C-alpha positions as CSV (number, residue, x, y, z in Angstrom):
1,M,66.4,-52.4,-13.3
2,L,64.0,-54.9,-12.0
3,S,65.0,-54.3,-8.3
4,Y,64.7,-50.7,-8.9
5,V,60.9,-51.0,-10.2
6,S,60.1,-53.1,-7.2
7,A,61.5,-50.7,-4.8
8,A,59.4,-47.9,-6.5
9,S,56.3,-50.1,-6.4
10,Y,56.8,-50.5,-2.8
11,A,57.4,-47.0,-2.0
12,E,54.0,-46.0,-4.0
13,A,52.2,-48.7,-2.3
14,E,53.3,-47.4,1.3
15,H,52.4,-44.0,0.2
16,Q,48.8,-44.9,-0.7
17,K,48.6,-46.6,2.8
18,D,49.5,-43.2,4.4
19,C,47.2,-41.1,2.2
20,P,44.0,-42.0,4.2
21,L,45.7,-41.4,7.4
22,M,47.2,-38.2,6.4
23,A,43.6,-37.0,4.7
24,S,42.0,-37.9,8.2
25,E,44.4,-35.7,10.2
26,A,43.8,-32.8,7.6
27,S,40.3,-32.9,7.8
28,Q,40.5,-33.1,11.8
29,K,42.7,-30.1,11.6
30,N,40.1,-28.4,9.4
31,N,37.1,-29.3,11.7
32,L,39.1,-27.9,14.5
33,S,39.9,-24.6,12.9
34,L,36.3,-24.4,12.1
35,A,34.8,-25.0,15.4
36,R,37.6,-22.6,16.7
37,A,36.5,-19.7,14.3
38,V,32.7,-20.6,15.3
39,Y,33.9,-20.4,19.0
40,N,35.5,-16.9,18.7
41,W,32.7,-15.4,17.0
42,R,30.5,-16.6,19.6
43,Q,32.7,-15.4,22.3
44,W,32.8,-12.1,20.3
45,W,29.1,-11.9,19.9
46,R,28.3,-12.6,23.6
47,E,31.0,-10.1,25.0
48,S,31.0,-7.5,22.3
49,V,27.3,-7.2,21.1
50,V,25.0,-8.9,23.4
51,G,27.3,-7.9,26.5
52,T,26.6,-4.2,25.5
53,I,22.8,-4.4,25.8
54,D,20.9,-3.8,28.8
55,Q,18.0,-6.7,28.1
56,Q,16.1,-5.8,31.4
57,S,15.7,-2.1,30.4
58,V,14.9,-2.7,27.1
59,I,11.9,-5.3,28.2
60,E,10.6,-2.9,30.7
61,K,10.4,0.0,28.2
62,R,8.6,-2.3,25.7
63,R,6.2,-3.9,28.0
64,A,5.4,-0.1,29.3
65,E,4.5,1.0,25.8
66,C,2.2,-1.9,25.0
67,T,-0.3,-1.1,27.4
68,M,-3.8,-0.3,25.7
69,S,-4.2,3.4,26.3
70,A,-6.5,6.1,25.1
71,R,-3.9,7.6,23.0
72,Y,-3.3,4.1,21.3
73,M,-6.7,3.7,20.5
74,F,-7.2,7.2,19.2
75,M,-3.9,7.2,17.0
76,T,-4.9,3.7,15.8
77,A,-8.3,4.8,14.4
78,M,-7.0,8.3,12.9
79,S,-4.3,6.2,11.1
80,G,-6.8,3.8,9.6
81,G,-9.3,6.6,8.8
82,I,-6.7,8.5,6.9
83,A,-5.4,5.6,5.1
84,I,-8.8,4.5,3.8
85,L,-9.2,8.0,2.5
86,G,-6.2,7.7,0.7
87,L,-6.9,4.5,-0.6
88,L,-10.3,5.6,-1.8
89,L,-8.8,8.6,-3.6
90,S,-5.8,6.3,-4.8
91,S,-3.4,8.8,-3.3
92,P,0.1,7.3,-2.2
93,A,0.9,10.5,-0.3
94,V,-2.1,10.4,1.8
95,V,-1.4,6.9,2.8
96,I,2.0,7.5,3.7
97,G,0.7,10.3,5.8
98,A,-1.5,7.8,7.8
99,M,1.8,5.7,8.5
100,L,3.0,8.6,10.4
101,L,0.4,8.3,13.1
102,S,0.4,4.6,13.2
103,P,1.2,3.2,16.6
104,L,0.9,-0.3,15.6
105,M,4.8,-1.1,16.0
106,D,4.4,-1.1,19.9
107,P,2.1,-4.2,20.4
108,I,3.6,-6.2,17.4
109,M,7.1,-6.0,18.7
110,G,5.9,-6.4,22.2
111,L,4.4,-9.6,21.0
112,G,7.6,-10.8,19.3
113,F,9.8,-9.8,22.5
114,A,7.2,-11.6,24.5
115,L,7.3,-15.0,22.6
116,A,11.3,-14.7,22.9
117,T,11.3,-14.0,26.6
118,G,8.4,-16.6,27.4
119,D,6.5,-13.6,29.2
120,Y,2.9,-14.9,29.2
121,K,1.5,-11.6,30.7
122,W,3.3,-9.4,28.3
123,L,2.1,-11.7,25.5
124,R,-1.6,-11.3,26.5
125,Q,-1.0,-7.6,27.2
126,S,0.2,-7.3,23.5
127,A,-2.3,-9.5,21.8
128,V,-5.2,-7.6,23.3
129,S,-3.7,-4.2,22.6
130,L,-3.2,-5.4,18.9
131,A,-6.7,-6.8,18.6
132,W,-8.8,-3.9,20.0
133,G,-6.4,-1.7,17.9
134,S,-7.1,-3.4,14.9
135,L,-10.9,-3.9,15.2
136,M,-11.0,-0.1,16.2
137,A,-9.2,0.7,12.7
138,V,-11.5,-2.0,10.7
139,G,-14.7,-0.4,12.4
140,L,-13.6,3.3,11.5
141,C,-12.8,2.2,8.1
142,S,-15.8,0.3,7.5
143,V,-18.1,3.4,8.6
144,I,-16.0,5.9,6.5
145,V,-16.5,3.8,3.2
146,F,-20.1,3.1,4.0
147,L,-20.9,6.6,4.2
148,S,-18.5,7.7,1.2
149,P,-19.9,8.4,-2.2
150,L,-16.7,7.0,-3.5
151,Q,-16.7,3.3,-3.1
152,E,-14.8,2.5,-6.4
153,L,-12.2,-0.4,-6.1
154,T,-9.0,1.5,-6.8
155,P,-5.6,0.5,-7.8
156,E,-4.4,1.1,-4.5
157,I,-7.0,-1.0,-2.8
158,A,-6.6,-4.0,-5.2
159,S,-2.8,-4.2,-4.5
160,R,-3.4,-5.0,-1.1
161,T,-5.8,-7.9,-1.5
162,R,-3.7,-10.6,-1.6
163,P,0.0,-11.5,-0.1
164,N,3.1,-12.0,-2.4
165,L,6.6,-12.1,-2.2
166,F,7.3,-8.4,-2.1
167,D,4.9,-7.7,0.6
168,L,6.4,-10.5,2.7
169,L,9.9,-8.9,1.9
170,V,8.7,-5.6,3.1
171,A,7.6,-7.0,6.4
172,L,10.4,-9.1,7.0
173,F,12.7,-5.9,6.4
174,S,10.4,-3.9,8.5
175,A,10.8,-6.3,11.5
176,L,14.4,-6.4,11.3
177,A,14.7,-2.8,11.4
178,G,12.2,-2.4,14.1
179,A,13.6,-5.2,16.3
180,Y,17.4,-3.7,15.8
181,A,16.2,-0.2,16.7
182,M,14.3,-1.4,19.7
183,I,17.1,-3.3,21.2
184,R,19.8,-0.6,20.5
185,G,17.4,2.1,21.8
186,R,17.2,3.9,18.6
187,E,13.5,3.4,17.8
188,G,11.5,6.6,16.3
189,T,8.9,7.5,13.9
190,I,10.7,6.3,10.7
191,V,10.8,2.7,12.2
192,G,7.2,2.8,13.0
193,V,6.5,4.0,9.3
194,A,8.2,0.9,8.1
195,I,6.0,-1.4,10.5
196,A,2.7,0.5,9.5
197,T,3.5,0.2,5.8
198,A,3.2,-3.5,5.9
199,L,-0.1,-3.5,8.2
200,M,-2.0,-0.3,8.3
201,P,-2.9,-0.3,4.5
202,P,-4.1,-3.7,4.4
203,L,-6.0,-3.4,7.5
204,A,-8.1,-0.3,6.1
205,V,-8.9,-2.3,3.0
206,V,-10.3,-5.1,5.4
207,G,-12.6,-2.2,6.3
208,Y,-13.3,-1.6,2.8
209,G,-14.3,-5.0,2.1
210,L,-16.5,-5.1,5.3
211,A,-18.5,-2.2,4.2
212,T,-18.9,-3.0,0.6
213,F,-19.8,-6.6,1.4
214,N,-16.8,-7.6,-0.8
215,W,-15.8,-10.8,0.8
216,T,-13.1,-11.2,-1.9
217,V,-11.3,-8.2,-1.2
218,F,-12.2,-8.5,2.6
219,S,-10.6,-12.2,2.8
220,G,-7.7,-11.2,0.7
221,A,-6.6,-8.2,2.8
222,L,-7.2,-10.1,6.0
223,L,-4.6,-12.8,4.7
224,L,-2.3,-9.8,3.9
225,Y,-2.7,-8.6,7.3
226,I,-2.3,-11.9,9.1
227,T,0.6,-12.9,7.0
228,N,2.7,-9.6,7.3
229,L,1.8,-9.8,11.3
230,M,3.2,-13.2,11.7
231,A,6.0,-12.5,9.7
232,I,7.1,-9.3,11.8
233,A,6.2,-10.9,15.3
234,L,8.2,-14.1,14.4
235,T,11.2,-12.1,13.0
236,A,11.2,-9.7,16.2
237,A,11.2,-12.9,18.1
238,L,14.0,-14.4,16.6
239,M,15.8,-11.0,16.6
240,A,15.5,-10.8,20.2
241,R,16.7,-14.6,20.8
242,L,19.8,-13.5,18.7
243,Y,20.6,-10.5,21.1
244,G,20.4,-12.7,23.9
245,F,16.8,-12.1,25.4
246,R,15.9,-15.3,27.0
247,T,13.3,-16.9,29.2
248,A,15.3,-16.3,32.4
249,L,14.7,-12.6,32.1
250,S,11.1,-12.7,32.8
251,D,9.0,-13.8,35.5
252,R,8.2,-17.4,36.3
253,Q,5.6,-18.8,34.3
254,T,3.1,-21.9,35.0
255,Q,3.4,-24.9,32.9
256,L,-0.1,-23.8,31.2
257,Q,1.1,-20.5,30.2
258,N,4.4,-21.9,29.0
259,V,2.1,-24.4,26.8
260,V,0.1,-21.1,25.5
261,I,3.0,-19.5,24.6
262,V,4.2,-22.5,22.4
263,V,0.7,-22.8,21.1
264,V,0.7,-19.0,20.1
265,F,4.2,-19.4,18.4
266,V,2.9,-22.3,16.2
267,A,-0.3,-20.8,15.2
268,L,1.7,-17.9,14.0
269,A,4.3,-20.3,12.2
270,V,1.7,-22.7,10.7
271,P,-0.4,-20.2,8.5
272,L,3.0,-18.2,7.5
273,A,4.5,-21.4,6.3
274,I,1.4,-21.9,4.2
275,S,1.5,-18.4,3.0
276,L,5.2,-18.8,2.3
277,R,4.4,-22.3,0.3
278,Q,1.7,-20.5,-1.9
279,I,4.0,-17.4,-2.6
280,A,7.1,-19.6,-3.3
281,W,4.6,-21.6,-5.9
282,E,3.6,-18.7,-7.5
283,A,6.9,-17.2,-7.9
284,N,8.0,-20.5,-9.5
285,S,5.1,-20.7,-11.8
286,S,5.8,-16.9,-12.9
287,R,9.3,-18.3,-14.0
288,Q,7.9,-21.4,-15.6
289,V,5.2,-19.2,-17.6
290,R,8.2,-17.1,-19.0
291,T,10.1,-20.0,-20.0
292,V,7.4,-21.8,-21.7
293,L,6.6,-18.7,-23.6
294,V,10.1,-18.2,-24.7
295,D,10.3,-22.1,-25.8
296,T,7.1,-21.6,-27.8
297,F,8.9,-18.8,-29.9
298,D,12.3,-20.9,-29.9
299,G,13.7,-18.1,-28.2
300,D,13.0,-15.8,-31.1
301,L,11.2,-13.2,-29.0
302,R,11.4,-10.2,-26.5
303,L,8.7,-10.4,-23.5
304,S,7.4,-7.0,-23.1
305,D,4.8,-7.8,-20.5
306,V,3.1,-10.7,-18.7
307,T,0.2,-10.1,-16.3
308,I,-1.1,-13.5,-14.3
309,N,-4.3,-13.5,-12.2
310,W,-3.8,-16.7,-9.6
311,D,-7.1,-16.0,-8.4
312,A,-9.3,-16.7,-11.5
313,R,-10.2,-20.0,-12.3
314,P,-8.7,-20.9,-14.8
315,I,-5.6,-19.0,-14.4
316,T,-5.7,-15.9,-16.9
317,I,-2.4,-15.0,-18.0
318,D,-2.0,-12.1,-20.5
319,A,1.2,-11.8,-22.3
320,T,2.8,-9.2,-24.8
321,V,5.7,-10.3,-27.1
322,M,7.7,-8.9,-29.7
323,T,8.7,-11.4,-32.5
324,P,9.7,-11.3,-36.2
325,I,7.6,-14.3,-37.2
326,N,3.8,-14.7,-36.2
327,R,2.9,-18.2,-34.8
328,E,-0.7,-18.9,-35.1
329,N,-0.8,-21.9,-32.5
330,A,1.4,-20.0,-30.1
331,E,-1.2,-19.7,-27.4
332,A,-2.8,-23.2,-27.7
333,Q,0.5,-24.8,-27.7
334,A,1.7,-22.5,-24.7
335,A,-1.5,-23.3,-22.6
336,R,-1.4,-27.0,-23.1
337,V,2.1,-27.2,-21.7
338,L,1.5,-24.7,-18.7
339,T,-1.8,-26.5,-17.8
340,R,0.5,-29.7,-17.6
341,Q,3.1,-28.0,-15.8
342,L,1.1,-26.1,-13.3
343,G,-1.5,-28.6,-12.7
344,Q,-4.2,-26.1,-13.1
345,S,-6.2,-25.0,-16.2
346,V,-4.9,-21.8,-18.0
347,D,-6.4,-19.4,-20.1
348,L,-3.6,-17.8,-21.9
349,R,-3.9,-14.7,-24.3
350,I,-0.6,-13.6,-26.3
351,N,-0.3,-10.2,-27.8
352,Q,2.2,-10.7,-30.8
353,Y,3.8,-7.6,-32.3
354,L,5.9,-8.3,-35.4
355,V,9.4,-6.6,-35.3
356,G,12.6,-6.9,-37.2
357,T,15.2,-9.0,-36.0
358,G,17.5,-6.2,-34.8
359,T,17.5,-5.1,-31.0
360,A,16.5,-1.4,-32.0
361,A,13.5,-2.8,-34.0
362,A,12.4,-4.9,-30.8
363,E,12.8,-1.9,-28.5
364,Q,10.9,0.6,-31.0
365,A,8.1,-1.9,-31.2
366,Q,8.0,-2.3,-27.2
367,L,7.7,1.4,-27.0
368,S,5.0,1.3,-29.1
369,A,3.4,-1.2,-27.4
370,A,3.7,0.7,-24.2
371,R,2.4,3.9,-25.9
372,A,-0.5,2.1,-27.1
373,S,-1.5,0.7,-23.9
374,E,-1.1,4.0,-22.1
375,E,-3.3,5.3,-24.9
376,A,-5.9,2.7,-24.0
377,A,-5.5,3.3,-20.2
378,A,-5.9,7.1,-20.9
379,A,-9.1,6.5,-23.2
380,E,-10.5,4.4,-20.6
381,R,-10.0,7.0,-17.8
382,V,-11.6,9.5,-20.0
383,A,-14.5,7.6,-20.5
384,D,-15.0,6.8,-16.8
385,L,-14.6,10.8,-16.0
386,T,-17.2,11.4,-18.4
387,S,-19.5,8.9,-17.2
388,R,-19.1,10.3,-13.5
389,L,-19.5,14.0,-14.4
390,A,-22.7,13.4,-16.4
391,L,-24.2,11.4,-13.4
392,V,-23.3,14.1,-11.0
393,A,-24.4,16.7,-13.1
394,G,-27.7,15.1,-14.0
395,V,-27.0,15.5,-18.2
396,K,-26.2,13.4,-20.9
397,E,-22.6,12.5,-21.6
398,E,-22.9,14.4,-24.9
399,E,-23.5,17.8,-23.0
400,L,-19.8,17.7,-21.5
401,L,-17.1,19.4,-23.0
402,I,-14.0,17.5,-22.9
403,D,-10.5,18.4,-23.9
404,R,-8.2,15.5,-23.5
405,E,-5.2,17.5,-24.7
406,R,-5.6,20.1,-22.1
407,R,-7.1,17.8,-19.7
408,R,-10.1,20.0,-18.9
409,A,-13.6,19.0,-18.2
410,V,-16.5,21.4,-18.6
411,V,-20.3,20.6,-17.5
412,K,-23.1,22.6,-17.0
413,A,-25.2,21.1,-14.2
414,R,-29.1,20.6,-14.3
415,E,-31.0,22.3,-11.2
416,L,-31.6,19.5,-8.7
417,D,-34.1,19.8,-6.0
418,G,-32.8,21.0,-2.7
419,A,-29.3,21.1,-4.0
420,T,-27.9,24.4,-2.7
421,L,-24.6,26.0,-4.3
422,A,-22.5,24.4,-1.7
423,A,-23.8,21.0,-3.0
424,Y,-22.6,21.8,-6.5
425,A,-19.2,23.0,-4.9
426,D,-18.8,20.0,-3.2
427,L,-19.6,17.8,-6.1
428,E,-16.9,19.5,-8.1
429,R,-14.5,19.4,-5.3
430,R,-15.0,15.3,-4.9
431,I,-14.6,14.8,-8.9
432,K,-11.4,16.8,-8.7
433,A,-10.3,14.8,-5.9
434,T,-10.0,11.8,-8.3
435,E,-8.5,13.5,-11.4
436,P,-5.8,15.7,-9.9
437,D,-4.3,15.9,-13.2
438,W,-7.7,17.3,-14.6
439,R,-8.9,20.9,-14.6
440,I,-12.8,20.0,-13.7
441,E,-15.3,22.9,-13.9
442,L,-19.1,22.1,-12.8
443,I,-21.3,25.3,-14.0
444,P,-24.0,25.4,-11.1
445,P,-27.5,26.9,-11.8
446,A,-27.9,30.4,-10.5
447,K,-29.1,29.6,-7.1
448,A,-29.5,31.8,-4.2
449,L,-26.3,33.2,-2.9
450,P,-25.4,33.0,0.6
451,A,-25.2,36.0,3.2
452,I,-21.8,37.0,4.5
453,P,-22.1,38.1,8.3
454,F,-19.5,40.4,9.2
455,A,-18.2,41.4,13.1
456,D,-16.3,44.2,14.2
457,G,-15.6,45.1,10.2
458,E,-14.3,41.8,9.2
459,P,-16.0,38.7,8.0
460,T,-16.6,36.0,10.4
461,E,-15.6,32.5,9.9
462,G,-18.8,31.6,8.0
463,G,-18.2,34.8,6.2
464,V,-15.2,33.8,4.9
465,A,-16.8,30.7,3.8
466,A,-19.6,32.6,2.0
467,I,-17.0,34.8,0.1
468,K,-15.1,31.8,-1.3
469,L,-18.5,29.8,-2.2
470,I,-19.7,33.3,-3.8
471,A,-16.3,33.7,-5.6
472,W,-16.5,30.1,-7.1
473,A,-20.1,30.4,-8.3
474,G,-19.6,33.8,-9.8
475,G,-16.5,32.5,-11.9
476,R,-18.6,29.4,-12.7
477,V,-21.7,31.0,-14.1
478,G,-20.0,34.1,-15.5
479,A,-22.5,36.6,-14.1
480,P,-21.5,39.8,-11.8
481,I,-22.3,39.9,-8.1
482,V,-24.1,42.5,-6.3
483,L,-23.4,43.2,-2.6
484,T,-25.9,45.3,-0.5
485,G,-25.3,46.3,2.9
486,P,-23.1,48.8,5.2
487,A,-20.7,50.7,2.9
488,A,-17.6,49.7,4.8
489,D,-18.4,45.9,5.3
490,A,-19.6,45.7,1.7
491,E,-16.4,47.2,0.3
492,T,-14.4,44.9,2.4
493,A,-16.3,41.8,1.2
494,A,-15.9,43.3,-2.5
495,E,-12.2,43.6,-1.9
496,L,-12.0,40.0,-0.8
497,L,-14.1,38.7,-3.7
498,R,-11.8,40.2,-6.0
499,A,-8.8,38.7,-4.4
500,E,-10.3,35.4,-4.9
501,G,-10.1,36.2,-8.7
502,L,-14.0,37.8,-9.1
503,Q,-13.7,41.0,-10.6
504,T,-17.3,41.7,-11.7
505,V,-18.6,42.9,-8.2
506,A,-20.9,46.0,-7.5
507,V,-21.6,47.5,-4.2
508,E,-24.8,49.0,-3.0
509,T,-25.5,50.7,0.4
510,G,-28.1,48.9,2.7
511,S,-28.6,48.2,6.3
512,G,-28.2,45.0,8.2
513,P,-25.8,43.0,10.2
514,A,-25.0,40.9,7.2
515,I,-23.9,41.7,3.6
516,T,-26.2,40.0,1.2
517,A,-25.3,39.0,-2.2
518,A,-27.4,38.7,-5.2
519,W,-26.8,38.0,-9.0
520,G,-26.6,40.8,-11.6
521,D,-27.4,40.3,-15.3
522,I,-26.7,37.1,-16.1
523,A,-25.3,36.8,-19.5
524,R,-25.2,33.0,-20.4
């Protein structure tokens, strides 16, 4: 028995000696297999992916499209003009329309490809085109805002005043799609729209901030524009390197030009890293805010809404919670914890809604809170509409007729010195543009009606515009229209007015090259 135990112990000892050697051999085999897999993948990538791309032709095409042409400058300016109008009207559809025109993709992608290939001339050409195009767009947007009667800070403008994680992701994915499409030769309008989405609206907001001397909006939008620009350019450069674009594909560079390229790359990367750090801090802080709120209520709550203003000093936090128990010191307790964790002063406001312990009760309370918030926002919007209508009509707010249920607003304007019927129609049209869901009716004074010029039995272009204005004024004032002139032309004008919805039209025969219009008996 003793000899058996000794033999077993000896065998076990020998096995333990061999284990490290066996483990080392297994580790070497695993490393060898991994290295072989990586090598095979790289061979496949070089031969089956990179080898199928004609890098030189891609470079030539991209370089040719980065030139600063008259078309590029004009389309950039028009895209910026449409974008700022869409932002002022808070109309996403108009902003998207501006994206369809923007040619910013070409110089930005050129910047990325030039960095990847180390082509100094291409880098300078792309940078110059991008700089002049940006200045053109900002300048035109500033002029439009300066001349526009609408200069309110709309939600569409406010959302483009600081970079956040989602803005950066839009820029990143746009750059990946744009670079891939260009490398594969499948670029098109949709890819250009994706790039412009990340750049043109912030650029238009820069012009807005410049025109209104709002330096907070100006600096925030400029930071967002530069952050997205850097993200797109650097992502395009990395994608180009991944697909085999190298320095050897471009002309030889001087040592100074190589240094300039490195400096540009660092100049793009450092601010982007700083922005990424700030974005990461805000994302992490948002999670901390939610965690602290949950801990303050011992997990017995449902967070309905948390709004954080990072630009405010102190940081302002508005939270809506559903809880079965009201906690009086919740704000002070959570604010102390957040101030300590974030390292900055915090102004915390918690709206507590008492609900039952069941899930259904919490959901019902959440719906009620959302409904109350919507009603408050609607009331504020109605108050703003009432104030603006009273201002443009020159009357007191009490003189307006506001029907919230039917979304209808009627105001009888006072007579303004020098204002024509066209001016009143334009005022109504501008108010309507800001409230597309409302039926706005501005009743003008019974000012002189325009003449309707005719040529060859048909109203001229000016005559068509006059007919539309007369029809609008007649419908608002509620009085008949009397047309005087050649019988045939007058009847034609009358039929056109009836087609516009104005039925009370009388015709009197007269002479002259144009049809004159006048008010009949005004019943007001």
